[in-house]
N, C-alpha and C positions, 0 to 999 in steps of 0.2 A: 246244489245250488248255494253259495257263500255270498252273504252280504255282510257288510262291515259298518261300523261307524266309530268314529274318534271323537273324544272331547280332549282338547290340549289346552294347558294351562289353565284348568278347573280349580278355582280358589279355596281348596279342600285338602287337608292333609292326606298322604297317600295310606298312611296307617288307619284311618277312619275311613276312607273309601274301600279300603280291602274287605273291609268287613261286610260291606253291602255286595261286593262284587263275589266273594265267595259264597254268599247266601243265596245268589239266583244262577250261579255258574251250573249249567248241566240240566235247568229245568226249562220245562215248556214255556213258550212265550206268554201264554195267557196266565199261567200260574204265577211266573216271574211277576207280570204287572199288577196281580191280586196282592202278592207279598210286598212290591214296593210301594203300593197304595196305603198299605196299613202299617209301613214299618215308620218309626217315629225317629228316624235319624235324617240329618241334612243331607248326608250323600245319597239317600234314597231318591230325592227327588232330581238330583243331578244323572244318577243312573237310569232313572225312569225316563227322562227326555231322550237320552242316547239309545235307549231301546226302542223308543218309539221313532226316533230316527233312522235305526238300523231295520225296523219293520217297513218304514217308509222306502227306504232303498231297494229291499227285497221285493215290494211290489212294484217298483220303478223298472228292476231287473226283469222280472217276469210277472206280468198282471194275472198269470192264472195260477200264481202259487197259492198253495194251501196253507194258510195261515196257522191252523192247526198242528200242521206236521213241523213246524218250525220249533228249534231250541236252540238255548244259548250254549254254543259249542264252545267258545272262549271268551273269558272276561279278564282282563287283565288291567292292572293299576301300577303304574311306573311313576318314579319321581321326576318332576320337572325342575328346571331351574328355578332356586328360591327368588321370591320377589321380596325386595327390601322396603320397607316403610320408610318416609322421610321424618321418622320420629324416633328418639333415641331413649335409651334405657340407662339409667345411672348403674355404675358398677363400683366396685371397691378401688381404693386408693384415687379416687377423683377421675376415673376413666368412664368412658359411656360407649355401649355397644348398639348397634342398629337392632331395631326388631324385625325379625324373620318370620315370614308366614309360609307355611308350605303350599306347594302347588304340585298338581297331579295332572298326568295323562292316563286317560281312561279309554279303553278300546273294549268294543263288545262285537263278537261275530256270530251271526245266526246261520244254523245249517238245517237241513232237512232229515229227519229220521230215515234211517233205511228200511 
């Protein structure tokens, strides 16, 4: 049984979120929650909420699911279209450029161990 959860347009750079996704990929759900709880990174909170959502989706699909048998089979972080702030940064020769902030699409998939 596979349950999924997606977080689209999360306001964190993909490179920062990938560090946390790589940290929990392939681990049991309980172990991943413990790791995310004590990881001092801003992406850990976002991935923790997403993991809780995927766990709730698994319980919704099958109320008798064994939570201890679930593990994170897939955790991906993709780049979303950048968001531009309505602020400008001065550049050389009198030019200006927009301030661009990174945005991510994060996906987590839970599966049962065979």
